[in-house]
C-alpha positions as CSV (number, residue, x, y, z in Angstrom):
1,X,-46.5,-22.5,33.0
2,X,-44.3,-19.2,33.8
3,X,-42.5,-17.0,31.1
4,X,-38.9,-18.4,32.7
5,X,-39.9,-21.8,32.4
6,X,-41.3,-21.6,28.9
7,X,-38.1,-19.7,27.5
8,X,-35.8,-22.3,29.1
9,X,-36.0,-25.0,26.8
10,X,-36.2,-22.8,24.0
11,X,-32.8,-20.8,25.0
12,X,-31.1,-23.9,26.1
13,X,-31.4,-25.6,22.6
14,X,-31.0,-22.0,20.9
15,X,-27.8,-21.5,22.7
16,X,-26.5,-25.0,22.0
17,X,-27.2,-24.4,18.4
18,X,-25.5,-20.9,18.6
19,X,-22.3,-22.3,20.2
20,X,-22.3,-24.9,17.7
21,X,-22.6,-22.4,15.2
22,X,-19.9,-20.4,16.7
23,X,-17.6,-23.6,16.4
24,X,-18.4,-24.1,12.8
25,X,-17.5,-20.5,11.9
26,X,-14.3,-20.7,13.7
27,X,-13.7,-23.6,11.1
28,X,-14.6,-21.6,8.4
29,X,-12.4,-18.9,9.6
30,X,-9.6,-21.2,10.0
31,X,-10.1,-22.9,6.3
32,X,-11.8,-19.5,4.3
33,X,-11.1,-17.0,6.3
34,X,-12.0,-13.9,4.6
35,X,-10.9,-15.0,1.1
36,X,-12.3,-15.1,-2.4
37,X,-14.2,-18.4,-1.4
38,X,-15.3,-17.0,1.8
39,X,-17.1,-14.3,0.3
40,X,-18.6,-16.9,-2.3
41,X,-19.7,-19.4,-0.2
42,X,-21.1,-16.7,2.4
43,X,-23.6,-15.6,-0.2
44,X,-25.0,-18.8,-1.3
45,X,-25.2,-19.6,2.3
46,X,-26.9,-16.1,3.3
47,X,-29.6,-16.8,1.0
48,X,-31.4,-19.6,2.7
49,X,-29.9,-19.0,6.2
50,X,-31.9,-16.0,5.9
51,X,-34.9,-17.3,5.1
52,X,-34.1,-19.8,8.0
53,X,-34.2,-16.7,10.5
54,X,-37.0,-15.3,8.6
55,X,-39.2,-18.6,8.8
56,X,-37.8,-20.3,11.6
57,X,-37.1,-17.5,13.9
58,X,-40.4,-16.4,14.8
59,X,-41.9,-15.2,11.7
60,X,-44.0,-17.8,10.5
61,X,-44.9,-18.3,13.7
62,X,-46.4,-14.7,14.0
63,X,-48.6,-15.5,11.3
64,X,-49.6,-18.6,11.8
65,X,-50.0,-19.1,15.4
66,X,-52.6,-16.3,16.3
67,X,-54.8,-17.9,13.6
68,X,-54.1,-21.6,14.5
69,X,-54.8,-20.9,18.2
70,X,-58.2,-19.2,17.7
71,X,-59.3,-22.5,15.4
72,X,-57.9,-24.6,18.3
73,X,-59.9,-22.8,20.9
74,X,-63.4,-23.5,18.5
75,X,-62.1,-27.2,17.6
76,X,-59.4,-29.6,17.1
77,X,-60.8,-31.1,14.1
78,X,-61.2,-27.7,12.6
79,X,-57.4,-26.7,13.5
80,X,-56.1,-30.1,11.8
81,X,-58.2,-29.0,9.0
82,X,-56.9,-25.6,8.8
83,X,-53.3,-26.7,9.2
84,X,-53.5,-29.1,6.5
85,X,-54.8,-26.7,3.8
86,X,-52.0,-24.3,5.2
87,X,-49.3,-26.9,4.4
88,X,-50.4,-28.1,1.1
89,X,-50.8,-24.6,0.1
90,X,-47.2,-23.8,1.1
91,X,-45.7,-27.0,-0.2
92,X,-46.8,-26.2,-3.7
93,X,-45.6,-22.7,-3.5
94,X,-42.2,-23.7,-2.5
95,X,-42.1,-26.1,-5.1
96,X,-42.7,-23.9,-7.6
97,X,-40.6,-21.0,-6.4
98,X,-37.6,-23.7,-5.6
99,X,-37.4,-24.7,-9.2
100,X,-38.0,-21.1,-10.9
101,X,-35.0,-19.5,-9.0
102,X,-33.0,-22.7,-9.8
103,X,-33.6,-22.0,-13.4
104,X,-32.7,-18.2,-13.3
105,X,-30.5,-18.9,-10.8
106,X,-27.7,-16.7,-12.8
107,X,-30.2,-13.5,-12.7
108,X,-31.0,-14.4,-9.1
109,X,-27.2,-14.5,-7.8
110,X,-26.4,-11.4,-9.9
111,X,-29.4,-9.3,-8.1
112,X,-28.0,-11.0,-4.4
113,X,-24.6,-10.3,-5.1
114,X,-24.1,-7.2,-8.0
115,X,-20.4,-6.8,-6.9
116,X,-19.8,-10.2,-8.2
117,X,-20.6,-9.5,-11.7
118,X,-17.7,-8.3,-13.1
119,X,-15.7,-11.2,-11.8
120,X,-17.0,-14.1,-14.3
121,X,-14.9,-17.0,-11.9
122,X,-16.7,-15.4,-8.7
123,X,-20.4,-15.1,-10.5
124,X,-20.0,-18.7,-11.7
125,X,-19.0,-20.2,-8.5
126,X,-21.6,-18.2,-6.3
127,X,-24.1,-19.8,-9.1
128,X,-23.3,-23.3,-8.7
129,X,-23.1,-23.0,-4.8
130,X,-26.4,-21.2,-4.1
131,X,-28.2,-23.9,-6.8
132,X,-26.8,-26.4,-3.9
133,X,-28.3,-24.5,-1.3
134,X,-31.2,-23.2,-2.2
135,X,-33.4,-26.3,-1.8
136,X,-32.4,-25.4,2.0
137,X,-35.2,-23.0,1.5
138,X,-38.3,-25.6,0.8
139,X,-37.3,-27.8,3.7
140,X,-36.7,-25.2,6.2
141,X,-40.0,-23.3,5.3
142,X,-42.2,-26.5,5.9
143,X,-39.7,-27.2,9.3
144,X,-41.1,-23.8,10.2
145,X,-44.7,-24.8,9.8
146,X,-44.2,-27.7,12.1
147,X,-42.5,-25.7,14.7
148,X,-45.3,-23.2,14.6
149,X,-47.7,-26.2,15.1
150,X,-46.0,-27.3,18.1
151,X,-45.2,-23.5,19.6
152,X,-49.5,-23.2,19.5
153,X,-49.5,-26.3,21.9
154,X,-46.5,-24.9,24.1
155,X,-43.8,-27.3,22.9
156,X,-40.8,-25.4,22.3
157,X,-38.0,-27.5,22.8
158,X,-38.0,-29.6,19.9
159,X,-38.6,-26.5,17.2
160,X,-35.5,-24.8,18.9
161,X,-33.3,-27.9,19.1
162,X,-34.0,-28.7,15.2
163,X,-31.1,-26.0,14.1
164,X,-28.6,-27.8,15.7
165,X,-28.6,-30.3,12.7
166,X,-27.6,-28.1,10.5
167,X,-24.7,-27.3,12.9
168,X,-23.6,-30.5,13.3
169,X,-23.6,-31.5,9.5
170,X,-20.9,-28.8,8.6
171,X,-19.2,-29.2,11.3
172,X,-18.3,-33.1,10.3
173,X,-17.8,-31.9,6.9
174,X,-15.2,-29.0,8.1
175,X,-13.5,-31.9,10.4
176,X,-12.3,-33.0,6.9
177,X,-11.5,-29.7,5.7
178,X,-7.8,-30.5,5.1
179,X,-8.3,-33.6,3.0
180,X,-10.8,-31.3,0.8
181,X,-9.0,-28.6,-0.2
182,X,-11.2,-25.8,-2.8
183,X,-14.1,-28.3,-2.7
184,X,-14.6,-28.0,0.4
185,X,-17.3,-25.1,-0.5
186,X,-19.0,-27.7,-2.6
187,X,-19.4,-30.2,0.2
188,X,-20.6,-27.6,2.5
189,X,-23.2,-26.2,0.2
190,X,-24.8,-29.8,-0.2
191,X,-24.5,-30.2,3.5
192,X,-26.6,-27.2,3.4
193,X,-29.6,-28.4,2.0
194,X,-28.9,-32.2,3.6
195,X,-29.3,-30.6,7.0
196,X,-32.1,-28.8,5.8
197,X,-34.2,-32.3,4.9
198,X,-32.9,-34.1,8.1
199,X,-34.2,-31.0,10.1
200,X,-38.0,-31.6,8.4
201,X,-37.8,-35.2,9.1
202,X,-36.7,-34.9,12.9
203,X,-39.7,-32.2,13.3
204,X,-42.6,-34.1,11.8
205,X,-41.7,-36.9,14.2
206,X,-42.7,-34.5,16.7
207,X,-45.5,-33.1,15.3
208,X,-47.3,-36.5,14.6
209,X,-48.9,-36.4,18.0
210,X,-51.0,-33.0,17.0
211,X,-50.9,-33.0,12.9
212,X,-50.5,-35.8,10.4
213,X,-49.7,-34.3,6.6
214,X,-52.9,-35.2,4.2
215,X,-51.3,-34.1,0.6
216,X,-54.5,-32.8,-1.2
217,X,-53.4,-30.4,-4.1
218,X,-57.3,-29.8,-5.0
219,X,-57.2,-26.3,-3.1
220,X,-60.0,-24.7,-2.2
221,X,-58.9,-21.4,-0.5
222,X,-61.3,-20.2,2.2
223,X,-61.2,-17.0,3.9
224,X,-59.7,-18.3,6.8
225,X,-56.5,-19.3,4.4
226,X,-56.8,-16.0,2.8
227,X,-56.3,-14.5,5.7
228,X,-53.4,-16.1,7.0
229,X,-51.5,-15.7,3.8
230,X,-52.4,-12.0,3.7
231,X,-50.9,-11.6,7.2
232,X,-48.2,-14.2,6.2
233,X,-45.9,-11.8,3.5
234,X,-46.3,-8.5,5.6
235,X,-44.9,-10.7,9.2
236,X,-42.5,-12.1,7.0
237,X,-40.9,-8.3,6.6
238,X,-42.2,-6.6,9.9
239,X,-40.7,-9.7,12.1
240,X,-37.4,-10.2,9.9
241,X,-36.6,-6.6,9.3
242,X,-33.4,-6.8,11.1
243,X,-32.3,-10.0,8.4
244,X,-33.4,-8.2,5.6
245,X,-31.5,-4.9,6.3
246,X,-28.7,-7.5,6.7
247,X,-29.4,-9.2,3.6
248,X,-29.5,-5.6,1.9
249,X,-26.1,-5.3,3.4
250,X,-24.8,-8.0,1.9
251,X,-26.0,-7.0,-1.4
252,X,-24.4,-3.6,-1.3
253,X,-21.4,-4.9,0.4
254,X,-21.0,-7.5,-2.4
255,X,-18.8,-4.5,-4.3
256,X,-16.0,-4.7,-1.7
257,X,-13.5,-7.4,-1.5
258,X,-13.8,-9.4,1.9
259,X,-16.6,-7.1,3.1
260,X,-19.6,-9.9,2.9
261,X,-17.1,-12.2,5.4
262,X,-16.5,-9.3,7.3
263,X,-20.3,-8.4,7.8
264,X,-20.7,-12.3,8.4
265,X,-18.4,-12.7,11.3
266,X,-19.5,-9.9,13.1
267,X,-23.5,-10.7,12.7
268,X,-23.1,-14.0,14.0
269,X,-21.7,-12.8,17.1
270,X,-24.4,-10.7,18.4
271,X,-27.3,-13.5,17.3
272,X,-27.0,-15.7,20.1
273,X,-28.0,-12.9,22.6
274,X,-30.9,-11.7,19.9
275,X,-32.1,-15.4,20.0
276,X,-32.7,-15.5,23.5
277,X,-33.4,-11.9,24.1
278,X,-35.7,-11.2,21.2
279,X,-36.9,-14.2,19.1
280,X,-37.1,-16.9,22.0
281,X,-39.1,-14.3,24.3
282,X,-41.5,-13.6,21.0
283,X,-42.1,-16.8,20.2
284,X,-42.9,-18.1,23.5
285,X,-45.4,-15.0,24.5
286,X,-47.5,-15.3,21.3
287,X,-49.6,-18.1,21.9
288,X,-50.7,-17.0,25.2
289,X,-50.7,-13.5,24.7
290,X,-53.0,-14.3,22.0
291,X,-55.1,-16.6,24.0
292,X,-55.6,-13.8,26.4
293,X,-56.5,-11.0,23.5
294,X,-59.1,-13.5,22.5
295,X,-60.5,-13.6,26.0
296,X,-59.9,-9.8,26.6
297,X,-58.0,-10.5,30.1
298,X,-56.6,-7.1,29.8
299,X,-55.0,-7.5,33.2
300,X,-52.6,-10.5,32.0
301,X,-52.2,-9.1,28.9
302,X,-50.4,-6.3,30.6
303,X,-48.6,-8.4,33.0
304,X,-47.3,-10.7,30.2
305,X,-46.0,-7.6,27.9
306,X,-44.1,-5.9,30.6
307,X,-42.5,-9.0,32.0
308,X,-41.6,-9.8,28.2
309,X,-40.3,-6.4,27.8
310,X,-38.5,-6.5,31.0
311,X,-36.7,-9.6,30.3
312,X,-35.6,-9.0,26.9
313,X,-34.2,-5.3,28.4
314,X,-32.2,-7.7,31.0
315,X,-30.7,-9.9,28.5
316,X,-29.8,-7.5,25.9
317,X,-28.4,-4.5,27.5
318,X,-25.4,-5.9,29.1
319,X,-24.9,-7.7,25.9
320,X,-24.7,-4.6,24.1
321,X,-22.6,-2.9,26.6
322,X,-20.2,-6.1,26.6
323,X,-20.0,-6.0,22.7
324,X,-19.2,-2.5,22.7
325,X,-16.5,-2.5,25.0
326,X,-14.5,-6.0,23.5
327,X,-15.3,-6.1,20.2
328,X,-11.7,-6.8,18.9
329,X,-11.0,-9.1,21.6
330,X,-13.8,-11.1,21.1
331,X,-13.6,-11.3,17.1
332,X,-9.9,-12.0,17.5
333,X,-10.5,-14.6,20.5
334,X,-13.2,-16.7,18.6
335,X,-12.1,-16.2,15.0
336,X,-8.7,-14.8,14.9
337,X,-6.9,-18.3,13.7
338,X,-5.4,-19.7,10.6
339,X,-6.3,-17.6,7.5
340,X,-8.3,-15.2,9.9
341,X,-5.8,-12.6,9.9
342,X,-5.2,-9.1,12.2
343,X,-6.9,-7.4,9.2
344,X,-9.9,-9.8,9.3
345,X,-10.5,-9.3,13.2
346,X,-10.2,-5.3,13.0
347,X,-12.7,-5.1,10.2
348,X,-15.2,-7.5,11.7
349,X,-14.8,-5.8,14.9
350,X,-15.3,-2.6,13.8
351,X,-18.7,-4.2,11.9
352,X,-19.6,-5.6,15.3
353,X,-19.4,-2.5,17.6
354,X,-22.1,-0.9,15.2
355,X,-24.3,-3.8,15.2
356,X,-24.0,-3.9,19.2
357,X,-24.9,-0.5,19.5
358,X,-28.2,-1.7,17.6
359,X,-28.4,-4.9,19.7
360,X,-31.0,-3.4,22.2
361,X,-33.6,-2.3,19.1
362,X,-33.2,-5.8,17.5
363,X,-34.8,-7.2,20.4
364,X,-37.2,-4.4,21.1
365,X,-38.6,-5.0,17.3
366,X,-39.1,-8.8,17.9
367,X,-40.9,-7.9,21.0
368,X,-43.1,-5.3,20.0
369,X,-43.8,-6.7,16.8
370,X,-45.2,-9.9,18.7
371,X,-47.6,-7.4,20.6
372,X,-49.4,-6.6,17.1
373,X,-49.3,-10.2,16.2
374,X,-51.3,-11.1,18.5
375,X,-53.5,-8.7,18.2
376,X,-53.6,-10.1,14.0
377,X,-52.1,-6.9,13.0
378,X,-49.5,-7.4,10.6
379,X,-50.3,-4.3,8.0
380,X,-48.7,-1.7,10.8
381,X,-45.3,-3.2,11.8
382,X,-45.1,-4.0,8.0
383,X,-45.3,-0.3,7.1
384,X,-42.9,0.9,9.9
385,X,-40.5,-1.8,8.9
386,X,-40.8,-0.9,4.7
387,X,-40.0,2.8,6.0
388,X,-37.1,1.2,8.4
389,X,-35.6,-0.7,4.9
390,X,-35.9,2.2,2.5
391,X,-34.0,4.6,5.4
392,X,-31.3,1.9,5.8
393,X,-30.7,1.3,1.9
394,X,-30.7,5.2,1.5
395,X,-27.7,5.9,3.9
396,X,-26.2,2.6,3.4
397,X,-25.7,3.5,-0.7
398,X,-25.2,7.1,0.1
399,X,-22.4,6.4,1.9
400,X,-20.9,3.3,0.6
401,X,-18.6,5.0,-1.5
402,X,-17.2,7.3,1.1
403,X,-16.6,5.0,3.9
404,X,-16.6,1.5,2.4
405,X,-18.8,-1.6,4.2
406,X,-18.5,0.1,7.7
407,X,-21.8,1.9,7.0
408,X,-23.9,-1.3,6.4
409,X,-23.9,-2.0,10.1
410,X,-24.5,1.6,11.0
411,X,-27.6,2.3,8.5
412,X,-29.1,-1.0,10.1
413,X,-28.6,0.2,13.7
414,X,-30.0,3.9,13.0
415,X,-32.9,1.9,11.1
416,X,-33.7,-0.4,13.9
417,X,-33.8,2.2,16.7
418,X,-35.8,4.1,14.8
419,X,-38.4,1.4,14.1
420,X,-38.5,0.1,17.6
421,X,-39.4,4.1,18.3
422,X,-42.3,4.4,15.8
423,X,-43.7,0.6,17.1
424,X,-43.8,1.7,20.3
425,X,-45.7,4.4,19.9
426,X,-48.0,3.1,17.7
427,X,-48.6,0.7,20.5
428,X,-49.1,3.2,22.7
429,X,-51.5,5.2,21.0
430,X,-54.0,2.4,20.1
431,X,-53.8,1.0,23.4
432,X,-52.1,-1.8,22.9
433,X,-49.4,-1.6,25.3
434,X,-48.6,0.6,28.7
435,X,-46.1,0.1,31.5
436,X,-47.1,-1.1,34.7
437,X,-46.2,0.9,38.0
438,X,-43.0,-1.0,38.3
439,X,-41.4,-1.1,34.7
440,X,-39.2,2.7,34.7
441,X,-37.8,1.6,38.2
442,X,-36.9,-2.1,36.9
443,X,-35.6,-0.5,33.6
444,X,-33.2,2.2,35.3
445,X,-31.8,-0.9,37.5
446,X,-31.2,-2.7,34.6
447,X,-29.4,0.2,32.9
448,X,-26.9,0.7,36.1
449,X,-26.2,-2.9,36.4
450,X,-25.4,-3.0,32.6
451,X,-23.0,-0.5,32.8
452,X,-21.6,-1.7,36.1
453,X,-20.7,-5.2,34.2
454,X,-19.2,-3.2,31.7
455,X,-16.8,-1.5,33.7
456,X,-15.8,-5.1,35.5
457,X,-15.7,-6.6,31.9
458,X,-13.2,-3.8,30.9
459,X,-11.0,-4.3,33.6
460,X,-10.8,-8.0,33.0
461,X,-9.8,-7.2,29.6
462,X,-7.1,-5.3,30.5
463,X,-5.8,-7.8,33.2
464,X,-5.4,-10.1,30.4
465,X,-4.4,-7.9,27.6
466,X,-1.6,-9.9,27.1
467,X,-3.3,-13.3,27.0
468,X,-6.3,-11.7,24.6
469,X,-3.7,-10.7,21.9
470,X,-3.9,-12.2,18.6
471,X,-0.8,-14.1,18.6
472,X,-1.7,-16.0,22.1
473,X,-3.0,-19.4,21.4
474,X,-5.3,-19.9,24.8
475,X,-6.8,-16.3,23.9
476,X,-10.5,-17.9,23.8
477,X,-10.0,-19.7,27.5
478,X,-9.5,-16.3,28.8
479,X,-12.3,-14.8,26.8
480,X,-14.7,-16.8,28.3
481,X,-13.3,-16.3,31.5
482,X,-14.1,-13.1,31.4
483,X,-17.1,-13.4,29.7
484,X,-18.2,-15.8,32.7
485,X,-17.2,-13.6,35.8
486,X,-18.7,-10.6,34.1
487,X,-22.2,-12.6,33.9
488,X,-22.0,-13.6,37.5
489,X,-21.0,-9.8,38.5
490,X,-23.8,-8.7,36.4
491,X,-25.9,-11.4,38.2
492,X,-24.6,-10.0,41.6
493,X,-25.3,-6.4,41.4
494,X,-28.8,-7.4,39.7
495,X,-29.9,-9.3,42.5
496,X,-28.1,-6.9,45.4
497,X,-30.1,-3.6,43.9
498,X,-33.3,-6.0,43.2
499,X,-32.9,-5.6,39.3
500,X,-34.1,-9.2,39.1
501,X,-35.7,-11.2,41.0
502,X,-36.9,-14.9,40.1
503,X,-40.5,-14.1,41.7
504,X,-40.7,-11.1,39.3
505,X,-40.4,-13.0,36.0
506,X,-42.4,-16.1,37.3
507,X,-45.2,-15.1,35.4
508,X,-47.9,-17.9,35.5
509,X,-50.4,-17.7,32.5
């Protein structure tokens, strides 16, 4: 087993899911654009989708895997007992939470989208739709529990494939969009919860090989379970800090018409790279890193950490450069159809530009947090993330009235870079991480290859300038062609200067 091979299935299915997600969002852009209905649906969808990202994209994994792995090393029956205790507590807690929020949904939505409150039609519709989407929270949280068990056994494919179900369900509904008119947003909202349930059933079929549900509501909370839940909330906050910042951004953006939509579309673009450069690597590395920390094998720990960081930078830096250079063309080619007009392209691309500046930081937070989690430390990244969120909120609120929604991606990027830098220094000071001899050289080569790729990508954009125009019907083809050629060029440069060698990342655990 090696890092590339382990990340491969996770990355493959994640890419498929993200591509289907883009296709889904293109259809949403065609039918809803950045309209009143789009803003309302994105608020209703953002809430459960944020929880999906928080739980499914490594956060629950971060708290569960080290504890579960420790039990597995001890004995399989103990591990199963521990897992069942966690499941029953989760099930009851989520049932209570969903019911409570459904009852007090008007208050909940007014907190999530305070800018809607003065518009009765807007707030009432948001309440209706969020009631339909909110059960997704329970389904996706339990799905994340199953995924964490599979990941602990080094089975990554099913967990990474499960989100595809959501996109397929919503795409099927969107194909009927022309017949549904304004009722489309209701069908989409029902579809979110239905997809969550199907995802839960899908994962349970795979997890049965390792764990079977045993309902037991006579709860006995022992020290191991207490320890897990003490870690869970801090890990949710610290590992999911980027998503929390974006959710906060959505809350603030609700005060400006169409701003929620601009941020949503921009956010969608960089997520595919983040999913691989940060989330996939973190998820794959965590189980093995936890085992080697238990055995105190420092050589393997340092090797895994450096190669994980190297691979993360190899993937995130060129993506960041490409997004900075071609933000407008990318947004236009992917979403610039139907109701998504040139103003929508301009504003969404501005948001994407500033998110792109923070992409390497978003990935670093995922990687550095994983190093803490493997050492059973969730408090340190939690406190650092808390500082990051406070800074983000302060900057966003202070400047929102001055420059509008664009401050939100700017603040997210600033706070994320601060977060990643502080995480790094804490790791160094506590001797939980150190660079090996070749990392700095490799990193400089990756930077050079990324910049060279950026010049090549810009050259292609200039060549295809007319074909990438907003009104050109096949602009997406020329964007895909430009991205593909730039990627090949990046690989060529990387291999030529030895920034990338398969042997370097073929890390055997």
